[in-house]
VOGU-3710 file (C-alpha; in Angstrom, 3 decimals, decimal comma):
1> msmpvvmrcs> -34,092/-65,202/15,241  -34,212/-61,592/15,401  -35,234/-59,381/12,456  -33,290/-56,227/11,410  -35,471/-53,651/12,116  -36,134/-51,384/8,972  -37,150/-47,886/9,830  -40,002/-46,510/7,284  -40,557/-42,971/7,083  -43,880/-41,462/5,948
11> glmfrrvwlf> -44,634/-39,250/3,627  -46,052/-37,259/6,869  -42,197/-36,832/7,915  -40,687/-35,449/4,757  -43,727/-33,270/3,900  -42,821/-31,768/7,482  -39,098/-31,012/6,633  -39,701/-30,013/3,518  -41,760/-27,344/4,787  -39,267/-26,077/7,181
21> apllfslvst> -36,682/-26,008/4,483  -36,944/-23,012/3,325  -37,524/-20,946/6,382  -34,156/-22,842/7,442  -32,636/-21,498/4,489  -33,904/-18,024/4,602  -32,398/-17,656/8,371  -28,997/-19,156/7,099  -28,474/-17,050/4,638  -29,855/-13,567/6,020
31> estaqtlric> -27,042/-11,093/4,982  -26,409/-7,539/6,793  -27,773/-5,302/4,953  -25,618/-1,943/6,980  -23,646/-0,032/4,990  -19,857/0,537/6,340  -18,260/3,786/5,726  -14,801/4,459/5,799  -13,536/7,742/6,989  -9,977/8,681/6,194
41> lvnstngspv> -7,658/12,007/6,967  -4,711/12,213/4,880  -2,027/14,964/4,518  -2,615/16,712/1,496  1,222/17,820/1,135  2,358/14,469/1,643  -0,016/11,870/1,334  0,690/10,719/5,305  -2,449/9,446/6,960  -3,405/11,731/10,102
51> tnvkifvfgv> -3,346/9,475/12,909  -5,167/9,619/16,304  -7,774/12,051/15,927  -11,071/11,703/17,219  -13,944/11,708/14,944  -17,409/12,605/15,860  -20,862/11,337/14,156  -24,017/13,085/14,594  -27,197/12,279/13,548  -27,150/9,209/12,370
61> sgkaiaeped> -29,717/7,650/16,021  -32,608/9,218/14,142  -32,066/12,923/15,866  -33,103/15,705/13,341  -30,404/18,461/13,343  -31,620/21,018/11,222  -31,430/24,560/12,639  -27,703/26,695/12,418  -27,413/27,364/15,752  -27,733/23,585/16,468
71> lqklldkhat> -24,943/22,973/14,156  -22,877/25,621/16,711  -23,972/23,031/19,509  -21,963/20,535/17,756  -18,760/22,081/18,204  -19,189/22,237/21,879  -17,266/20,376/23,710  -20,326/18,763/25,939  -21,899/17,536/22,680  -22,840/13,878/22,714
81> pdvrlvtdan> -21,708/11,952/19,239  -23,928/9,009/18,288  -20,661/7,830/17,217  -17,332/8,055/18,835  -14,192/6,734/16,682  -10,310/7,345/16,399  -7,921/7,273/13,497  -6,413/4,434/13,465  -2,430/4,229/11,890  -3,778/4,312/8,047
91> geahfdlpdp> -5,336/7,503/9,223  -8,757/5,440/9,007  -12,044/5,218/10,948  -14,704/2,768/10,351  -18,679/2,816/10,847  -22,064/1,016/10,002  -24,738/3,018/9,118  -28,564/1,823/11,186  -30,996/0,314/8,468  -32,750/2,666/7,833
101> apdhfyihav> -29,983/4,853/6,894  -30,604/9,126/7,332  -30,555/11,258/4,739  -27,892/12,786/6,188  -26,055/13,235/9,255  -22,655/15,241/10,184  -18,761/14,335/10,969  -16,750/16,427/12,773  -13,387/15,089/13,339  -11,575/17,586/16,398
111> ldgpvwdctc> -7,995/18,681/15,194  -5,199/19,882/17,282  -5,386/24,052/16,305  -1,806/24,951/15,677  -1,124/22,181/13,504  -4,281/21,416/11,616  -6,733/24,983/11,488  -9,917/23,468/10,262  -13,300/23,125/12,284  -14,268/20,119/10,278
121> lvrvvteevl> -17,422/19,799/10,838  -19,097/18,706/7,359  -22,688/17,899/6,384  -22,453/14,578/4,794  -25,763/13,356/2,126  -25,290/9,135/2,449  -26,863/8,990/-1,018  -24,308/10,609/-2,613  -21,293/8,840/-0,324  -22,217/5,255/-0,887
131> rkgrtisnsq> -22,885/6,044/-4,485  -19,223/7,782/-5,399  -17,709/8,860/-1,956  -17,079/12,461/-0,633  -13,673/14,720/-0,698  -13,542/17,326/2,009  -10,808/19,999/2,096  -9,694/22,477/4,671  -9,827/26,320/3,838  -6,589/26,794/3,021
141> eglspgkflt> -6,494/23,710/0,587  -8,652/26,004/-2,083  -5,598/28,514/-2,213  -3,038/25,897/-3,277  -4,205/22,062/-3,382  -1,122/20,583/-2,469  1,075/17,779/-4,468  -0,617/14,568/-3,318  -3,837/14,293/-5,211  -6,326/11,220/-4,528
151> qtepgqilfr> -9,634/10,013/-5,101  -12,589/9,032/-3,527  -14,237/5,274/-3,433  -17,485/4,757/-2,522  -18,484/4,152/0,862  -15,508/6,687/1,640  -15,059/10,058/2,988  -11,857/11,327/2,649  -10,415/14,754/4,613  -7,538/16,237/2,930
161> lkptpwwvrv> -5,879/18,416/5,429  -2,558/20,591/5,075  -0,674/21,863/8,081  -0,948/25,263/8,895  1,789/27,713/7,751  4,866/28,126/10,213  4,251/31,664/10,767  0,790/30,820/12,197  2,069/28,342/14,450  4,570/30,779/15,685
171> fwpllvdhrl> 1,511/33,061/16,008  -1,186/31,031/17,110  -1,473/31,908/20,813  -2,050/35,331/19,547  -4,747/34,330/17,238  -6,995/32,154/19,426  -9,763/33,115/21,610  -8,428/31,575/24,956  -12,089/32,536/26,462  -13,879/29,898/24,314
//
C-alpha cells in the first residue's frame, strides 16, 4: 500500500516568504512621479485649436539658461531643444517633466509669420504651472482680448493667439527683414 505524501512547510519557509513580501509589494505598486504637462494653442477670436505647430522645450535636461543672450540663441533656427513636440488636431501637445523637475524652463512655439505674429518664447515656472496653470497671450491680445475666454487647469500651458489683421498679411513681405 502506498501512503499519501503530505508536504509540510517548515516555519522557516514561511518566514522567508513574509520577509520578501514587502519588497515584492513595493516593486509592484511603484508609481511614476513624473508630471505630464499639456501645452495648448488656441485661436482666441473663435476658440479653434491651432494645429501642426512645432513646439520646442528648453531647460528640462538640466542645462541652465540664464543670460539674455542665451535666450536670443533659443530663437535661432539651429538651437537644439531638449524636447520637440507638434500640436495635434486638438491643438495640444504633451510632455513629461523629468524627476527632479527643474525650477523653470522655456517653451518656444514656432508660428508662421504672416498669420501669427508672435515669437512665443516664454519662461515657465514649474511650480506655478503645476499649481494653477499658465496663460500666454501674444502682443495684440492685450489690445483686444478676443471673444473666446479660456481658463487654465493645473499642468496646462495655454497660448491664446490672435491672428494678424489682413493689412499686416498684405504688407508682410515689406515688414520682414529677409536677411535673418
